[in-house]
N, C-alpha and C positions, 0 to 999 in steps of 0.2 A: 311825468306831469309836473309842471312847474307852477307853484302857487305864489301869488302876489303877497307882499308883506301884510297888507290890510286884511286879506282873507285869513291868514294865519292868526292875526290878532283877534278877529271876530270869532273864529272857531275856538280859540283858546278861552276867550271870555264866555262863550256859550256853554262849552263843556264845564268850565269852572262854576258857572251859575247852577247848572243841573246837578253837579256833584254837591255843591253847597246846599241846595234845597233838599237833596236826599239826606244829607248828614243832619240838617236841622230837623227834618221830619222824623228821622230815626231816633234822634236824641229826645225829642218831645214824646214820642210813642213809648220807648223802652225805659228811659231814665226818669222822665217826669210823669209817666203813666197817663198820658193824654190821648191814648188810642181809643177808637170807637169800641163800644161793647161788642163782644163776640158770641153772644147767645150761649153762654156757658151752661145754662140750665134748660133742659128740654123736658117735654112731657108728651105722652101719647094722647093726641087730640080725641081719640075714640074713648078714652078712659078718664077724662077730666073730672067727672063727677065722682069717681072712685079713688082719685089720687089726692092725698093731703098736699097742701091745705085747701085745695079747691073743692073737696068733698063737703066743706062747711064754709061757704063764702060769707063775708060780712066784716064787721068792725070788731077789733079786739084791742083792749087797752094793754099795752106791753110795758108801760113805765109812766113816770110822772110827765104829763103832757105829751105822751108819745103813744101813737096808735098805729095799728097795722090794718090795712084794708085789703082783703082778698076779694078779687073781682073777676068774674067770668064775662067775656064779651061774646055774644052769639047773635044770630040772626035778628037784627033790629032791636036789641035790648042789652042792658047792662044788669048784671046780677051781683050785688043787691041794687035795687033800682033807686033808692034814696039813701043819702048819707048825711048824718048829723055829727059834727065834730066841734068840740069847744075851741074858742079862739086861743091863739098862742100855742097850738099843738103842732107837733111834728108828725106827719103822716107818711107811712111807708106803704105805697101801693104795690101790690103783687098781682099782676094781670096775666091772663092767657085768653086765647080764643079757641072755641070749639069747632068752628066751621071754616071761615075765610079770614083774610087779613082785614083787621079793623084799625081805626085810629082812636086815640085817646087824647083829646085836647081839652084842657080846663081853661075856659076863657078868663082872662085877667091874671093869668100866671104864665110861667115859662114851661109848663108841662105840655109836651106835644110828643107823643110816642106812636110808633107803629106796633100793633099787637098781632103777631102771626100765630097760626095754629102750630102746635108742637113746640113753641118757645114760651119761656116765662120772662116777662118784662118787669123790672123793678125800678120804681121811681120814688124819690123822697122829696117832700115839700113841706115847708113850714107855713101855716096859715096864721098870720099875726092879727089880722083885723076881721071883725064879724062881717058877715054878708052872705050872699047866695052866689054860688059859682055854677055856671052852666058847663056841663060836660057833653061834648059832642064826639061823634065818630067822624073823622075827617078823611077817611079812606073809603072810596065807594065800595059798598058791600052788597049791593043788590037793589031791587026795586023799591024797598021800603027804607033805604038808607037815610032819607031826609027826616024820618021820624025817630032816628036812633039818638036819643039824648037823655040826660038825667041831670039832677042837681046835687051839689054839695052845699049844705047849709052849715055855716060857721057861726056859732052863737056864743 
């Protein structure tokens, strides 16, 4: 089989681009640590209420202007249902689901996560300005999905 010179050039460029993209992606993932999270922490969804820290959900102060929020998402509700945090605080959210896949989106921020049963999701956010932020489930989780919301009050 004889190939025309133009075909050889295009094949060489195509394979070169593919190899180049693979090298760039590999470099970003392994050297720069920009890979997606790999669900390192798991939990038995049947024993969420018995497993620390989810056996005591809520807000804990862990440092100066630093808080930890342990939250359980389950059928059409967030536990705890209301959050109050001082302005200028860094908040570490630790989330899990007991039943189905839920979403955790905080309007007005870049927080948008999928919370799956059996996995622990961790998100860190700094809230600089006072206000009220709506938290919604943005993954369809059943017939009452449209009422699954709560508020974060920053004062």
